[in-house]
C-alpha positions as CSV (number, residue, x, y, z in Angstrom):
1,X,0.0,0.0,0.0
2,X,1.4,3.3,-1.0
3,X,0.0,5.2,2.0
4,X,2.3,3.7,4.6
5,X,4.4,6.9,4.9
6,X,1.6,9.4,4.5
7,X,0.2,11.2,7.5
8,X,-3.5,11.6,7.9
9,X,-5.0,15.0,8.1
10,X,-5.5,15.5,11.9
11,X,-9.0,15.9,13.4
12,X,-9.5,17.2,16.9
13,X,-11.3,14.8,19.3
14,X,-14.2,17.3,19.7
15,X,-14.7,17.4,15.9
16,X,-15.4,13.6,15.5
17,X,-18.7,12.7,13.9
18,X,-21.7,12.0,16.1
19,X,-20.1,12.8,19.5
20,X,-23.3,11.8,21.2
21,X,-22.9,8.1,20.0
22,X,-20.7,6.4,22.6
23,X,-18.7,3.6,21.1
24,X,-16.6,1.8,23.7
25,X,-13.7,-0.7,23.2
26,X,-15.8,-3.2,25.2
27,X,-18.7,-2.8,22.7
28,X,-16.4,-3.3,19.8
29,X,-15.0,-6.5,21.3
30,X,-18.5,-7.8,22.0
31,X,-19.6,-6.9,18.5
32,X,-16.4,-8.1,16.7
33,X,-18.3,-10.2,14.2
34,X,-20.6,-7.4,13.1
35,X,-17.6,-4.9,13.0
36,X,-15.6,-7.2,10.8
37,X,-18.6,-7.9,8.6
38,X,-19.3,-4.2,8.1
39,X,-15.7,-3.3,7.4
40,X,-15.4,-6.2,4.9
41,X,-18.7,-5.3,3.2
42,X,-17.8,-1.7,3.0
43,X,-14.5,-2.5,1.5
44,X,-16.1,-4.8,-1.1
45,X,-18.7,-2.2,-1.9
46,X,-15.9,0.4,-2.5
47,X,-13.8,-2.0,-4.6
48,X,-16.8,-3.1,-6.7
49,X,-18.0,0.4,-7.3
50,X,-16.0,1.9,-10.2
51,X,-14.3,5.2,-9.2
52,X,-15.0,4.9,-5.5
53,X,-12.6,6.9,-3.3
54,X,-12.5,7.8,0.4
55,X,-15.0,10.7,0.1
56,X,-17.5,8.4,-1.6
57,X,-17.2,5.8,1.1
58,X,-17.5,8.4,3.8
59,X,-20.6,9.9,2.1
60,X,-22.1,6.4,1.9
61,X,-21.4,5.9,5.6
62,X,-23.1,9.2,6.5
63,X,-26.2,8.3,4.5
64,X,-26.3,4.8,6.2
65,X,-26.0,6.4,9.6
66,X,-28.7,8.9,8.9
67,X,-31.0,6.1,7.7
68,X,-30.4,4.1,10.9
69,X,-31.0,7.2,13.1
70,X,-34.3,7.8,11.3
71,X,-35.2,4.1,11.9
72,X,-34.6,4.6,15.7
73,X,-37.3,7.3,15.7
74,X,-39.7,4.8,14.2
75,X,-39.6,6.0,10.6
76,X,-38.3,3.9,7.7
77,X,-36.8,6.3,5.3
78,X,-33.6,5.6,3.4
79,X,-31.3,8.6,3.1
80,X,-29.2,8.7,0.0
81,X,-25.9,10.6,-0.6
82,X,-26.8,13.9,-2.4
83,X,-25.4,14.4,-5.9
84,X,-23.0,11.5,-5.6
85,X,-23.9,8.5,-7.6
86,X,-20.7,6.7,-6.7
87,X,-21.5,7.0,-3.0
88,X,-25.0,5.8,-3.7
89,X,-23.6,2.8,-5.4
90,X,-21.4,2.0,-2.4
91,X,-24.4,2.4,-0.1
92,X,-26.6,0.1,-2.3
93,X,-23.9,-2.6,-2.4
94,X,-23.3,-2.4,1.4
95,X,-27.1,-2.4,2.1
96,X,-27.5,-5.5,0.0
97,X,-24.7,-7.3,1.9
98,X,-26.1,-6.2,5.2
99,X,-29.6,-7.5,4.3
100,X,-28.1,-10.9,3.4
101,X,-26.1,-10.9,6.7
102,X,-29.1,-10.0,8.8
103,X,-31.2,-12.8,7.2
104,X,-28.4,-15.3,7.9
105,X,-28.0,-14.2,11.5
106,X,-31.8,-14.3,12.0
107,X,-31.9,-17.9,10.8
108,X,-29.0,-18.7,13.1
109,X,-30.0,-16.7,16.2
110,X,-33.6,-15.7,15.8
111,X,-35.4,-12.4,15.2
112,X,-33.7,-9.1,15.9
113,X,-30.2,-10.7,16.1
114,X,-28.7,-7.5,14.8
115,X,-30.0,-4.5,16.8
116,X,-30.3,-1.2,15.0
117,X,-28.5,0.6,17.8
118,X,-25.5,-1.8,17.6
119,X,-25.3,-1.3,13.8
120,X,-25.5,2.4,14.2
121,X,-22.5,2.4,16.6
122,X,-20.5,0.2,14.2
123,X,-21.2,2.6,11.3
124,X,-20.3,5.6,13.4
125,X,-17.0,3.9,14.5
126,X,-16.2,3.2,10.8
127,X,-17.0,6.8,9.9
128,X,-14.7,8.1,12.6
129,X,-11.9,5.9,11.4
130,X,-12.5,7.1,7.8
131,X,-12.4,10.8,8.9
132,X,-9.2,10.2,10.8
133,X,-7.5,8.3,8.0
134,X,-7.7,10.6,5.0
135,X,-4.7,12.3,3.5
136,X,-6.7,15.3,2.3
137,X,-6.1,14.6,-1.4
138,X,-9.1,14.9,-3.7
139,X,-8.8,11.4,-5.1
140,X,-7.4,9.8,-1.9
141,X,-7.9,6.1,-1.0
142,X,-6.1,6.0,2.3
143,X,-9.3,4.9,4.1
144,X,-10.1,2.2,1.6
145,X,-6.6,0.9,1.9
146,X,-6.9,0.8,5.7
147,X,-10.1,-1.2,5.3
148,X,-8.2,-3.6,3.1
149,X,-5.6,-4.0,5.9
150,X,-8.3,-4.6,8.5
151,X,-10.1,-7.4,6.7
152,X,-9.0,-10.8,5.3
153,X,-7.6,-10.8,1.8
154,X,-10.2,-13.3,0.5
155,X,-13.5,-14.4,1.8
156,X,-14.4,-18.1,2.2
157,X,-16.8,-17.8,-0.7
158,X,-14.2,-16.4,-3.0
159,X,-11.7,-19.2,-2.5
160,X,-11.3,-21.8,-5.1
161,X,-12.8,-25.1,-4.2
162,X,-10.2,-27.7,-3.3
163,X,-10.8,-31.1,-4.8
164,X,-8.8,-34.1,-3.6
165,X,-8.6,-36.9,-6.0
């Protein structure tokens, strides 16, 4: 990754997104599966959306967070990134992955296995990481590269089947 020696643009602690959302280390440890799934799905959405850069991924995260916050108030309204079709593509791809994941967890653990409030905290955490890991360049991909380092290189489904004869 070419960003190893680059320094992110600093953001003051009091300027972090959604300061009212408390994301503790204990919460992240308890929700490690959901965190890894979201990071991996966000990465895959970015990699499979042509032209996606850090600002698009961050705009998609902001729209996803706003959608989840609206759902907490009892309304089901999906917020979309304004005037950014690439970010909307990242959001659509991530949402499709999330729906499949939620369905799988529901089959495994029963209804409401992924709580909206837990997902909201994970998305806020990823947004904060994204905001803190940008190099300030207009076409930067420092955050996308960081997501790549945080997740496995290949998923189980992508591996070639091994046949023993």
